[in-house]
C-alpha positions as CSV (number, residue, x, y, z in Angstrom):
1,M,42.8,-6.9,-14.3
2,S,40.2,-6.0,-16.9
3,Y,38.4,-9.3,-16.3
4,L,38.1,-8.5,-12.6
5,L,36.7,-5.1,-13.5
6,V,34.0,-6.6,-15.7
7,F,33.1,-9.1,-12.9
8,V,32.9,-6.2,-10.4
9,A,30.8,-4.2,-12.9
10,I,28.3,-7.1,-13.3
11,S,28.0,-7.5,-9.5
12,A,27.5,-3.7,-9.1
13,L,24.8,-3.6,-11.7
14,I,22.9,-6.5,-10.0
15,I,23.2,-4.6,-6.7
16,L,21.9,-1.5,-8.5
17,H,18.9,-3.6,-9.6
18,E,18.3,-4.7,-6.0
19,M,18.7,-1.1,-4.8
20,G,15.9,-0.2,-7.2
21,H,13.6,-2.8,-5.5
22,L,14.7,-1.4,-2.1
23,L,13.9,2.2,-3.0
24,A,10.6,1.2,-4.7
25,A,9.6,-0.8,-1.6
26,K,10.4,2.2,0.7
27,S,8.5,4.6,-1.6
28,A,5.5,2.2,-1.6
29,G,5.6,1.7,2.2
30,I,6.6,-2.0,2.0
31,P,8.7,-2.9,5.1
32,I,12.1,-4.4,4.3
33,A,13.8,-6.7,6.8
34,R,17.2,-6.9,5.0
35,F,19.2,-5.5,2.1
36,S,22.3,-7.4,1.4
37,V,25.3,-6.7,-0.8
38,G,26.4,-10.2,-1.7
39,F,25.1,-13.6,-0.5
40,G,25.9,-15.9,2.4
41,P,27.1,-15.1,5.9
42,K,27.2,-11.5,7.1
43,L,30.6,-9.9,7.3
44,W,29.5,-6.5,8.5
45,G,26.2,-4.7,8.8
46,F,24.1,-2.1,10.5
47,K,20.4,-1.4,11.1
48,A,18.5,1.7,10.1
49,S,14.8,1.9,11.0
50,E,13.4,-1.5,10.4
51,T,15.9,-2.6,7.8
52,E,19.2,-4.4,8.3
53,Y,22.0,-3.6,5.8
54,W,24.5,-6.4,5.2
55,L,27.8,-6.8,3.5
56,S,27.9,-10.6,2.9
57,A,30.6,-13.1,2.2
58,I,30.0,-14.0,-1.4
59,P,30.6,-10.8,-3.5
60,C,28.3,-11.4,-6.4
61,G,25.0,-9.3,-6.6
62,G,22.7,-9.0,-3.6
63,Y,19.1,-9.3,-2.5
64,V,16.2,-7.6,-0.8
65,L,14.2,-9.4,1.9
66,P,10.7,-8.0,2.6
67,A,9.6,-8.0,6.2
68,M,6.7,-10.3,5.6
69,A,5.7,-13.5,7.6
70,D,5.2,-15.4,4.3
71,E,4.3,-15.2,0.7
72,K,0.6,-14.8,1.6
73,A,1.4,-11.7,3.6
74,F,3.2,-10.2,0.6
75,D,0.3,-11.1,-1.7
76,A,-2.1,-9.4,0.6
77,L,-0.4,-6.0,-0.2
78,P,-2.4,-3.7,-2.6
79,L,-1.7,-4.5,-6.2
80,N,-0.2,-1.1,-6.9
81,K,2.4,-1.6,-4.2
82,R,3.4,-5.0,-5.6
83,L,3.7,-3.6,-9.1
84,V,5.9,-0.6,-7.9
85,Y,8.1,-3.1,-6.1
86,A,8.5,-5.3,-9.1
87,M,9.2,-2.4,-11.5
88,G,11.9,-0.9,-9.2
89,G,14.7,-3.2,-10.3
90,P,14.4,-2.9,-14.1
91,L,13.7,0.9,-13.8
92,A,17.0,1.3,-11.7
93,N,18.9,-0.5,-14.5
94,L,17.4,1.8,-17.2
95,V,18.3,4.9,-15.1
96,G,21.8,3.4,-14.7
97,A,22.1,2.9,-18.5
98,V,21.2,6.6,-19.1
99,A,23.7,7.6,-16.4
100,F,26.6,5.7,-17.9
101,L,25.9,7.1,-21.3
102,S,25.7,10.6,-19.8
103,V,29.1,10.2,-18.2
104,G,30.6,8.9,-21.4
105,G,29.1,11.8,-23.3
106,M,30.5,14.4,-20.9
107,V,34.0,12.8,-21.2
108,I,33.9,12.8,-25.0
109,S,31.9,15.9,-25.9
110,G,31.6,18.0,-22.7
111,I,28.4,19.0,-20.9
112,S,25.4,19.9,-22.9
113,L,21.7,19.0,-23.0
114,E,22.3,16.7,-25.9
115,T,25.1,14.7,-24.4
116,V,23.8,14.5,-20.9
117,I,20.1,13.9,-21.4
118,L,18.7,13.8,-24.9
119,F,21.2,11.3,-26.5
120,P,21.4,9.0,-23.5
121,L,17.6,8.8,-23.3
122,K,17.2,8.2,-27.1
123,Q,20.0,5.6,-27.2
124,T,18.7,3.7,-24.2
125,W,15.2,3.5,-25.7
126,Q,16.6,2.3,-29.1
127,T,18.8,-0.3,-27.5
128,A,16.0,-1.6,-25.4
129,M,13.7,-1.9,-28.4
130,E,16.5,-3.6,-30.4
131,M,16.9,-6.1,-27.6
132,C,13.2,-6.8,-27.5
133,R,13.5,-7.6,-31.2
134,I,16.5,-9.9,-30.8
135,I,15.2,-11.9,-27.8
136,P,12.8,-14.1,-29.9
137,M,15.6,-14.9,-32.3
138,L,17.7,-16.5,-29.5
139,F,15.2,-19.4,-29.3
140,S,16.3,-20.4,-32.8
141,Q,20.0,-19.5,-32.2
142,P,20.6,-20.7,-28.6
143,D,24.4,-20.9,-29.3
144,Q,24.4,-17.1,-29.2
145,L,23.5,-17.0,-25.5
146,S,26.1,-16.1,-23.0
147,G,26.3,-16.2,-19.2
148,V,28.4,-14.3,-16.6
149,L,31.5,-16.3,-17.5
150,G,31.2,-15.5,-21.2
151,I,30.4,-11.8,-20.5
152,V,33.5,-11.6,-18.3
153,A,35.7,-13.3,-20.9
154,V,34.5,-11.3,-23.9
155,G,34.0,-8.1,-21.9
156,G,37.4,-8.2,-20.3
157,K,39.1,-8.6,-23.7
158,Q,37.1,-5.8,-25.2
159,V,37.4,-3.4,-22.3
160,G,41.1,-3.7,-21.7
161,T,42.2,-0.6,-19.9
162,N,39.8,1.8,-21.7
163,P,37.4,3.3,-19.2
164,L,35.1,4.5,-22.0
165,R,34.6,0.9,-23.2
166,L,33.8,-0.1,-19.6
167,L,31.2,2.6,-19.5
168,E,29.7,1.3,-22.8
169,L,29.7,-2.2,-21.5
170,C,27.9,-1.1,-18.3
171,F,25.3,0.7,-20.4
172,L,24.6,-2.5,-22.5
173,L,24.5,-4.7,-19.4
174,N,22.1,-2.4,-17.7
175,V,19.7,-2.5,-20.6
176,N,20.1,-6.2,-20.8
177,L,19.3,-6.7,-17.1
178,A,16.2,-4.4,-17.4
179,I,14.7,-6.1,-20.4
180,L,15.5,-9.7,-19.4
181,N,14.0,-9.1,-16.0
182,L,10.8,-7.8,-17.6
183,L,10.2,-11.0,-19.6
184,P,6.8,-12.5,-18.5
185,I,8.4,-15.5,-16.9
186,P,8.0,-16.3,-13.2
187,P,10.0,-15.7,-11.1
188,L,11.4,-12.7,-13.1
189,D,10.0,-9.3,-12.3
190,G,8.0,-9.3,-15.6
191,G,6.4,-12.7,-14.6
192,K,5.5,-11.3,-11.2
193,I,3.9,-8.2,-12.8
194,V,1.8,-10.3,-15.2
195,M,0.7,-12.8,-12.6
196,N,-0.3,-10.1,-10.1
197,V,-2.4,-8.4,-12.8
198,L,-4.0,-11.6,-14.0
199,E,-4.7,-12.7,-10.4
200,R,-6.5,-9.4,-9.8
201,L,-8.6,-10.0,-12.9
202,Y,-9.3,-13.7,-12.2
203,R,-8.6,-14.7,-8.6
204,P,-8.5,-18.6,-9.2
205,L,-5.3,-18.0,-11.2
206,K,-3.6,-17.5,-7.8
207,R,-3.4,-21.3,-7.5
208,L,-1.0,-21.4,-10.4
209,Q,1.5,-19.0,-8.7
210,V,3.6,-21.6,-6.9
211,P,3.7,-24.2,-9.8
212,L,4.6,-21.5,-12.3
213,A,7.3,-20.1,-10.0
214,V,8.8,-23.5,-9.4
215,T,8.7,-24.2,-13.2
216,G,10.3,-20.8,-13.9
217,W,13.1,-21.4,-11.4
218,A,13.8,-24.8,-12.9
219,L,13.9,-23.4,-16.4
220,L,16.2,-20.6,-15.3
221,A,18.5,-23.1,-13.5
222,C,18.7,-25.2,-16.7
223,L,19.4,-22.2,-18.8
224,M,22.2,-21.0,-16.4
225,I,23.8,-24.5,-16.6
226,Y,23.5,-24.5,-20.4
227,V,25.0,-21.1,-20.9
228,T,27.8,-21.8,-18.5
229,I,28.7,-25.0,-20.3
230,L,28.5,-23.1,-23.6
231,D,30.8,-20.3,-22.2
232,V,33.3,-22.9,-21.1
233,L,33.3,-24.6,-24.5
234,K,33.7,-21.2,-26.3
235,I,36.6,-20.2,-24.0
236,A,38.3,-23.6,-24.4
237,H,37.9,-23.4,-28.2
238,G,39.3,-19.9,-28.2
239,M,42.3,-21.0,-26.1
240,C,43.0,-24.0,-28.4
241,A,42.4,-22.0,-31.6
């Protein structure tokens, strides 16, 4: 049961990330055609204003679809609107991290300024900075990487039936999602931010947008395959040990 809880938690945090993009788009005046919880065919949905809200068949994450004719139409938006939209997801995860720590603090120590606001903000900042320090080391220690399968396997074992450990795991996953998405690699949010700013400074760089995005997707796909294989080998080794 704990493994299912961890999987649901990961999916929920990805949805939180996409909700951040949705709210950022709404605040910036960017029209959104669809916000979907999950992927694939629609199971249920409704429409509010110009946006369709879907519950889709594959229950893992979600997505936001801007109401734009094509990529050129999106690129025609003012730079500040595109930056707000890109920052919405990581910011939502950081806010989520603070919220999970606040709930844990209230359960353990009661309600106070320290437990609800000060400590969660300080701990989120310190954890984010520590992750920024660790990320470069992963290039020299790729065996330390883990994907969804590994997180579910390890997280499920650690969480067990302890709700406070689940809150702690959600805090760490939120920070991880925020920082990883801010890496300057297209098509991650950080890559989009960097490219948007550079294109504003030097317009000819726009020609590199598609090649870099395709390269980024290819690298991410290879990384996902690699960490999945690594996770399977770790789990198999653990079962055999």
